[in-house]
N, C-alpha and C positions, 0 to 999 in steps of 0.2 A: 549360271549367272555370269561366269568369266567369259564364255563364248559370246553372250549377248553384249557385253561391254566392248569386246574387241571389234565385233561387227559394227557397233555404233560409231566407234572411233574411226574405223575405215570409211564408213559412209559419210561422216562429217568431213573427213580429210578429202574425200572425193569431191564433195561440194566446193570445198576451198580451192582445190585444183581447177575445177570447172570455172569458177569465178575468175581465177587468174588467167585461164586460157581465153575467156571471153573479153576481158578488159585489158589484157597486157598489150604493150605497144609493139613488141617484137613478134613478128609473125611466126618465126621458127620456134620461139619459146612457147607460143600459144599451142602449137601442135604437140610439143612435149608434155605440157601441163594437161592437155586434154587426154593424152594417152595415159598419163599417170592416174587421172581421175577415173577412167574406165577400169584400170587395173584395181584401184582401191575398191570400187563398187563390186567388181567380180569377187575379190577376196572377202568382202563383207557378206556377199550372198552365199559364198561357200561356208563361211563361218556359221551363218544362221542355219543353213541346211544341215550341217554336221551337228549343230546343237539340238535340232529337233529329234535326231536319232539317238541321243544319249539316253541311257537307262536311268530312270528316276531312282533316287536312293530309296531303299525299303525302310519304312519307319520301324522303330523297335516295337516288337509285339507288346500289346497292352496286357498287363497282369490281370487275370480273371479269377475271381474268387470261386473256388469249387466247394460246394457244400458237402460235408462229409455226413452221410446219413447213419444214424445210430440204429442198429438192427432192432426191430420191434420185439419186445418181450412182453409176455402176459403179466400185467401188474399183480402183485399180491394184494388182495383186498385189505383195506384198512378200516373197515367198519362193517356194521351188521347189514344183512340183506334188507331189513325194513326199518328198524328204529332210527333214532337220531344218532349220528348222522346217517343218511340213507346211502346205501351202496349195495346193490344186488349183484353178486358175482354171476356170470353167465358162462358156465363151462361149455365146451364144445359138445354138440349133440352126438349121441352114440345110440346104437341099437340096444334097446332094453333086452335083458336076458330072459324075461318071463312073458307070458301072454298078457295082453291088456286086461284091465278090469272090465267087469260087465258094464253095459251102457247104463248110466245113472237114470233113476226115475225122476222125472220132472214134476215138482209140486205145482199147485195152482199159482197163477200170478199173485204177487204180493199185494197185500193191502195193509198200509201202515196205520196203526192205531196209537192213540196217546198212551203213555205209560200209566199203568195202574199200580197202586201200592202193593208191594209184595214183601217178602221177608229177606233178611240177610244184609250184608254190607258189601259194597263194591269199592275197591281201591283202584284208581286209574291215574294216568298222566294227562295233564291238560295244560294248554298254553293260555288259558283265560286270565292268568295273572301277568302275562307278558312273555314268559318263556315256560318251558316244561317244568312243572312242579307236580307233586303228588297230592291228590285229593281223595277223600273218602265220602261215600254216599250211602245213607241208609235207604234201602229200596222202599221202605215204608213211607219215606218222605224224599222222593227223588229230586225235588226242586230246591233242596237246601244242602248242597254238598259242603264239606269242610276242607279247608286247605291244610295239608300236613307239613309240607316243606316250603321254604321261601328262600331258595338258593338262586344265585346268579347262573348256576350251571343248569344243564338239561337233565332232569331226573325222570327216568323212563322205566318201563317194564317192571312194575311192582308185583310182588308175589307174597301172599300171606304165609306166615309160618303155620304149621298144622294146628297149633293151639291158639292162634290169633294174636299172640303177644308181640310179634315182630313182623316187619316187612322188609324183604330183601329187594334191591333194585339196582339199576345201572345208572351211573352219573359220570359226567366229565368235569367234576369239580376240580378247579385249580390246574387242570391239565388239558391238553388237546386230544385226549383219548378217554375212553370210558373205563371205569373201575366198578367193582362190586361193593355196594354199601348195604348197611342194615340200619333201621331205626325202630324204635318202639312204636306200637300201634297208635299212640297219640302224637307221633311226629318228633318226640324227644330222643336224646341219646344217639345222635347220628355217628356212625362209625364206618371207617373204610376197612373192609375185610381183607383185601389183598393190596399189596404194594409192589406191583410188577411194572417198573417204569418202561414207557415206550410202547406198550401193547394195549389193545382193546380187550376188555372182558365184558360180557353181556349175557342176556338170556338165562338168568339164574332161576333155579327151581329147587324147592325144599324136598327132601325125602320125607316120606310119611311119618317117620319117627322124629323128625326135626333135628337129627344129628348130623346130616350131611346136606350139601348144596351142590347140585350139578350146574355147570355153566360152560359157556363157550369162551375160548381164548385163542389169540393168534400168537401166543408166546413162542411156539415152535415153528413159526413161519407160515402156517396155514391154520384154518379153523379146526380146532380140536376140542373135544369135550373133556373137562376136568371134573374131578370130585374133590370138594373142599370139606374137610372134617372140622366141625364146629368146636371140638375140644382142643384143637390146635396141636395135638400130639403127633400128627402125621402130615407131611407135606402134601399139597394137592397132587392128585394122581391123574395123569393123562391116560384115558381109557384105551383109545385106538392106536395111537402112536404109529401112524402111517402117513401117506402123502395125499389122502383125500380130505375133503372139507366136511365138517360136521357142525351142526348148529341147532339151537332151540331144543334142548333136552327137556323131557317131562317124565316124571316118575309114575309108575302104575300104583294103584292104591295099596297093594300088598308089598311094595318096595322091591319086588323081584326084577322088574323090567324098566328099561329106559327107552323111550321113543324119541326120535329126532329126525331132522332133515339132513340128507347127505347127497353129495354129487358122485358117489361111487360108481353109478351106472352111466355117467356122462351127462346127466341132468339131475336136478334136485328132486329126489324121491323121499318117501317116508320109510325109515328103517327102525328096527328095535334090537336091543341087545339085552341079554340076561346080566344085568348090572351086578347082582349079588355074586354070581360065579366069576364074572370078569374081575371084580375087585379082589376077590379071594386069590385069583391067579396072579394079579399084579402085586399084591402085598406079599405073596409067598416068595416071589423072585425066582421061581424055578424055571421060568422060560417057556412053560407050556401055556400059550395064550389062545388056544383053540376056543376057549369059552368067550373070548372077546370078539369073535367073528359075528358081525351083525346079520340080521335076517331082513331081506327086502320085503316091504309091504305094498308099495305102489310102483307101477311101471309106466307112469304117464310121461310123454315127452315134454310136456310143459311143467313148470316148477311147482312143487308141493312144499308148503312151509307151515310152520306153527302147529305141529301136532299136539293134541291134548287128550290124555286118557279120560274116559268117562269115570264117574265115581265108582261104579261097580266093575270096571276093568274090561267090559265087554266090547266097547267101541272106542274109536279115536276120531276126534274132530280135527279138521285141517283146513287150510286155505290153499286153493289151487287156481292156476290161470289156465284152465282147460277150455274156456269158452270166450276168448278174447279179453275178458276181464277177470279179476279174482272173484271167486265165489267160495262159499263154505260147503264142505262135503263131510259126510260121516262114513267111515268104513268100519268093518268088523275088526276085532283085535288081530286077526290073521291076515288082514288086508283085503278081504273079499267084500262084495256087496256095497260098492260105492254108491251113496245116495246124495244127490245134489240138494242142498237145503235152501240156498238163496239163488234167485234168478234175475235180480234187478240189474239194470245197466249201470252198475256202480262197482267200485272195488271194495270187497268185503274181506276182512283180515282178522287175525288175532282172536280166534274163537276160544271161549272159555265155557265150562259147564257151570250151571247154576241150578238151585232148587233140586239138588240130589239127582241131576241128570235129566230133569224134565225140560229144561230150557237151555239155550245157549245165549251168551252175551257176546256180541261181535263189534268190531270197529268197522264203520262204513264211511267211505269217502264220497261226499256229495259235492261235486264241482271241485272247489279248492279246500274244503273243510272236512274234518273227520268228526264223527259223532258216534255215540254208543247206542246200540239197539239190542233189544231182547227178542228172541224168536223161539217158538217151541221146537223141540228136537226133531219133529216131523216136518218142519218148514212152515207151519201155520202160525198165524197171529203175530205178525211183526209189529213190535212196539218201540217207539223212540224214547230213549232214556235221557239224552242230553241234547241241547240245542244252543250251544254257545259259539261266539266267533272264535275262529282258530281251530285247534285240534283237541279232541278228547279221545284218547286211545289207550291201548295196553291195559285192559281191565283184569281184575281178579276178584272172584266172589268167595265169601265165606258165610256160613250160616249165622 
């Protein structure tokens, strides 16, 4: 900027001198003024030339925000694989340790029939009242279910006590996580069985003698199976006490075994443990917990969930995503002879045994809604039990 100003002044001065040289009266003075004008223009030209070669000032660098990336960590699941709220953990795939199950036998294509009157009662969770509440249905009159709970919370996963006097279930009443509750069979006397703040508890199942409840909790940072003693004399016991995930326990009819889903193999498979021996080891406190080592029953790379013992203890029903969508399978108690029961292009889940093992009641998702269906244990005679807007799921049958 300074160079440009000096060259401008010299240029104007040169013009003035030129004017004086042209109109001055004295000839000798005209020559001097003309000479000075030329000198001024030469100096102005030099100034401009030197200014063009000056290095422009470097602007101060602009501050640029650099995003600091937080390393990704595998989140600890905060809900159950399927119930409300939905969150299915997906462990990394791993090679199974055992040979795959035999190729399942495919039943004939399904034909859905209307529900026919039959025996027993079905308790289930439904959103037909606006949110998940518990309802009970007499299968002799399936069109007239009765509402048991009227809570603003989501009440799900009901299970009958062995004598039919109580129902245990999971609910997020007053809290952003699920707890274990119990009510009388008529819906009265609602009680919270556990008060473990900040953790989810779900998937409860009565022992055959009605003295214990197995359930899943994330109290220790991952999904673990606990045993709750109904007499209140012993604190709930964590069976496995390791870093794997375990969920949806179910008792065998003799009370000796507990079947469940676990990711011990790198994906969700069905396992069982001798719960009687494991509890004895845990209660003794002697540190010999070999009895708590589970036995793997399925080795499928897709997830297997919701195992349920048959009434005679010879079979286990489960839900598996082996054919692009969830279907119901039955395996022997030792994990052999997998048989595919449902084949429809829908998601079938939460199988339960009914009519002393002759039939299964399942939850089926049709488009955006869930309804309850009954099917024979060989896959024949599919019957629809509910047809309400919203969701009807998580059933449990009693005679």
